N, C-alpha and C positions, 0 to 999 in steps of 0.2 A: 662342609658336612662333617659330622662327627664319625667315629669309628663304625657304628652300626649302619649309618646311612651309606658310608663308603662300601661296606660289605654288601648291602642290598644292591647298590648301583653296580657293583662288580658282577653280580649275578644276572644282570639284565641281558647279557648276550648269550645266555645258556640255550642249548637246543631245547625245542619244545617237548621232546620225549613223547610218551604215550598220553593219549587224551584221557586216560582213565586213572592215572596216578601221577604224583608229583616227581619232578626231576630232583636230583640231589640238591641243586641250588635252591629250588623252590621249597624243599623240605627244610633247608637251613633257615630260610626266611620265616617259615611257619614257626620253627623252634625259637627264633629270635623274638617274634611277636608274642608267642606264648609266654616266654620268660617276662617280657615287659608287662603283658597283661596281668600275670599272676602277681608280680611285685608292685606294680604301680596303679593298675586300674581296678583290680579286685578289691583292694581296701576301700575304694570309693563307692562300691556298688550298693552296700546296705543303706548308707545315708541317702544316696540318690533315689533309692526305691521308697524309703520311708517319707522323705521330705520333698520329693520331686526337685531335688537340689541339683543345680548345674555347677560342676567344678570348673572355674574359669581357667585354671592352669592346664587342664587336660589337653586341649587342642594345640596350644603352642608347643607342649612337650611332644605330642605326636608328630607335629610338623618338624620339630627339631630332629626327630629320629628318621624322617623320610617317609612317613606313612600317609602323606597327602601329595596329590599331584603325581600319583604312581604312573599314570599313562601320559603325563604331560611332558613336553620337550624341556630339556634342561635349561634352555635360554629363558624360560618363563618361571624357573624355580622348581620344575618337576624332576621326576626320576627317570623318565623316558623308558618305561617298562610296559608290560602288557596287562590285559584284563585278567588273565589267569593269576598273576601276581597280586593284583588288587583283590581278587577273591580270596586268596590265601591269607592276606592281611585281615580281611573281614572275618574269616573263620577263626583266626587266632584271637582277635579281640573279643569275639562273641563267646568264647569259652569262659571268659572271666568277667566280662561286663557287657552284656548284650544290649543294654540301653545306650551305652556309648557307641557300640557298633552300629546301631540304627542311626544315631546322629552322624556318625562317620560316613555312612552311605549317603545320607541326605546332602552332606557337605561335599564329599569326594565324588560321588557318582552322579547325583541328580543335578548339582549345581556346577561344581568345578569342571568336571569332565565334559559336561554338556556345553559349557562356555568354550572350553578348549576346542571341541570338535566343530562348533558352529559359528563362533564369533570371528570378527576380523582381527587383524594384528594389533590395531590400536586398543581394542577392547581387551584382548589377551594381555597386552603389556600393562594395562591399567589395573586389571582385577586379579589376574592369576598369581602373581608373586605373593601377595598377602594371604590368599587362600591356600597356597601351597605351604606357607609358613605356619598356618593355623592361627595367625594373629587376627584374621578376619574370618567370620563364620558364615557359611553359605547355606542356602535353602532353596527349595523349588516351590513355586506357587501355581498349582494346577487345579486341584479339586475345589469345588464350590458348594455352598449349602444347596441342597436339593438336586445336585448333579450326580454324585456317586460314580457308578460305573459308566455312565454316559457323560464323561467329563468334558468331551469336546462338543457334542451336540447340544448339551444343556448349559454351556458356558454363557454367563451373562455379563461378566466383566468386560467393559469396552475401553477402547483406546482411540481417541479422536485427535487427529493432527491439528495443531494450532501453532503456526509459525515454526519456531525452532524447538518446539516441545510436542510431546503427546500428552493428552490429558486422560488419565485412567480413572474409571469409576467402577466400583464393585467390591466384592469380597472373596476371600479364599478361606477354606476350612481344613482342619486336620493337617496343618502344615508343620512337619517335623523341623525342629530348630527355629520355628517362627519367633518365639519370644527372645531369642538371643542372636538372631541372624543379623549380619551387617550387609551382606550382599545376597540378593535374591534373583533368581531367574523366574520371571512371571509371564504367564500367557494371558492374552486378552484379545477380544474380537475387534479388529480394525475395520471389518466389513461384515456386520451382522447378517446382511442379506445373503451372504455366501455360506452361512452356517459354519460347519467345521473347516471349510476351505477358506474362511476369512479370518483365521487366527494368526496372530503374530507374537513373537517372543521379545521380552525386554529385560534388561538388567536394571534392577532397582536397588538403590542404596537406602538404608534405613532412615537417613536424614532428609530424604526427598520430601518436599512440602506435600501434604495430603496423604502421606502413608502413615499407618499406625497399627500397632498390635491391639486388636479390639478385645481379645480375651485369651488368657492362658487356659488350656483345657486340662482337666485332671483325668487320668486314665487308669484302667485296671492293671495293665502291664506296661513294660517299657517305661516306667514312670520317671526315670531319670533323664529320658530323652524328651526334652520339652516340646510341647505342641501347642498351636495357637490358631485362632481366627485372625485373619489379617484384613484390614480395611483400606480401601483406596477411595478417597474423597477429593475429587479434582486433583489427583496426584500428578505433579508435573515431572515428566521424564524427558530428558534431552533426546532429540532426534538421533544423536549418535549412539544412544543406548539401545536402539533397535537391533536385535540379533538376526542376521540374515536379511531376507527381503520381506517386505510387508505382505501379509496374507499367505505366507509360506511356513508358518510355524508348525503345521501338522507333521511334516517330515522330522522336525526336531523332537516333537513329542513321541512319535512312534518308535524311532530308533532309540530314544532315551529309555522308553518303557522296556524294550527288550533287554537293554543293558542292565536296567534296574532289576528285572526279574532274575537275570543270571547271577546277580550279586546278592540278592536276598537269600538264595539257596545256601550259600556258605554261612549265613547267620544261623539258619536252621541247623546246619551241620555242627557248628561250634557249640550251640546249646545242647544238641543231642549228645555230643561227646562228653560234655560236662555232666549231663544227667546220668549217663551210663557210669561214669567214674564215681559219682556220688552214691549211686545205688549199690555198686559193688562194695564200696567202703562201708556203707551203712549195714549191708547184709553180713559182712564179716564181723562187725562189732556188736550188732544187736542180738541179744540172746533171748530165747524163749524155750521153755521146756528143757533147760539145762544145756543148751547148745546154740551156736550161732545160727541165725535163720538161713545163712548161705548153705547149710547142710540140707535144707528142705527141698524136696524135688520141685515143688511148685515155684519156689523162688528161683531155683536154677533154670527152670523153663522160661520164666519171664526175662531173666538176664540174658539167656541165650538168644531169645527173640530180639531183645533190644540190640544186641551185638550185630545180628544179621541186618536189622533195619538201618543201623548206623552205617555199616559198610556198603549197603546198597545205595543209601543216600549219598555217600561219599563218591561212589562211582558215577552216579547220575550227575552230581554237581560238577565234578571235574570234567566230565565229557561235554557238558553244555557250555561251561566256561571256555573250554578249548574251542568249541564251535563258534562262540560269539567273539572270539579274540580278534578276528579280522572283519567284523561287521563295519561296512563302509558308512560314511556319513550319509544319512537319509535312507539307509538300506534296511531299516527295521520296519516292523509293522506288516510284513508280508513274507510269504515263502516258508521254508522249513524252519528257519531260525526263529520265526515268530511262534511257531508251534512248539519248538524245542524249549525255548525259554519259559513259555507258559507251562509246559509239562514239568520242567525242572522244579519250578517254585511250587507247583501244585503237589507234586510227589513229595518234595522235601517238607512242606508244611503239614500235609496229611500224615506223613510218616512220623514227624516229630510229635504230633498229637498222640499217636499210639505209644511212642517211647515214653513220653511224660506221663501218660496214664499208668503205664507199668511202674514207672519210677515212683509215682505217688502211692501206688498200691504197696510197693515194697517198704516205703517209709511209714506207711500207716498214719496214725494220729499225729506224729511229729511233722509229717509233710503237710498236714492240714493247717498247721499254725502259720499265720501270715509272715512271721519273721524268718521262717526257715528258708534256706537257699533254694531248695527244690520247689517250694511254693512260689518263690519269685520266678523261677523258670517256667513253672506250670502256667502262670498268669500271662506268659508271653504268647501262648498258642494262638489265640484268636486273631491277633493282629496279623500274624503271618498267613492266616487263611483268608484275610480280607484285603490287606494292603497290596498295592501294585496290581490291582485287579482281583476280584474275589475268586474263590475256587470255581464258582459257576461260570464266570467270564472266561477263566482259563480253559475250562472244558469246551466252551463254545469256540474259542480260538483254535484249539486242537482239532475239533470236529470239522470246522469250516475248512481247515487245511486238508484233512483226509478226504472230504467230499468235494474238493475243488474240481472244476471241469478240466 
């Protein structure tokens, strides 16, 4: 490991501290990621947005610095740290390149960490080292055309056992990292008669016969984070690539969704912090009526509200990351943690919407121009209110917990 990776690893044993604020060591990690993001990831952001361009060197560089495999044991190439630290890294990346932060989550949290938590030792030894290095890119294949929020009940992708292989048929849509992924964690129904209880998880390699990227999707926001429709046409998957037991994939899905929601909130926080900084800087330099607009009471009011929203988002994000730290394998999808993670991402996304509305108002016409940075941030809002379960689904999860028997 290089110097920065060694510094991060040395912080792993730090006391957890308050659930509402970072420890000194966690703050140092955030500062490290912030410097890296500003110096190396921010210069990529404009081209990524304009061209939906994927920088091939970004993930290996992030792996070199120890930003992958954060929660993974060192024997598989990981950093042996916790979810809170993972969230801090997501926050720091999001300040400067939120598109790469989203791809980081799909790789780190949805694929790599799910494999680590649920796979057997042979699967871990085969796939985790390259994913931790960033030399192989990971993705998760869950959502399907026509399924949406009912991802499990409406799943139509099937997996049929045929000797030493499973044969997968179906498609997946809105798959982050889909066009560039080397290793994918994919869900399919091994027993359609059991509905959601007949789902299994498989590790897919991009070169498996019958697997293909059917279409790269062009998006409104997060444009540098590549997204695709994936196709499985008699895709042959070795039996040894079944993750866990057959027909027991629901537990993997649900615990993974809770972890995903807890990690999406730091993306919202990082974007919100950047939007506030941009708005303050712009208000100080933009002059009207012979003075900076930062002197105007209405602008001061908007900036003050943005500050309060950012700080409340920070508190909620750290509190829920701390609560999700010890989520056991298969422990998601129920209880208070299920409601808390839904509440965290719901609040963070809705609050970010308010922050960016104020930021756009402060920037005025310059913010309405597509090429401006605040416009790029503004276009990120909707995905964060839709991804990992829509705002409406999040409300149902929270209400069902509160009205439980």
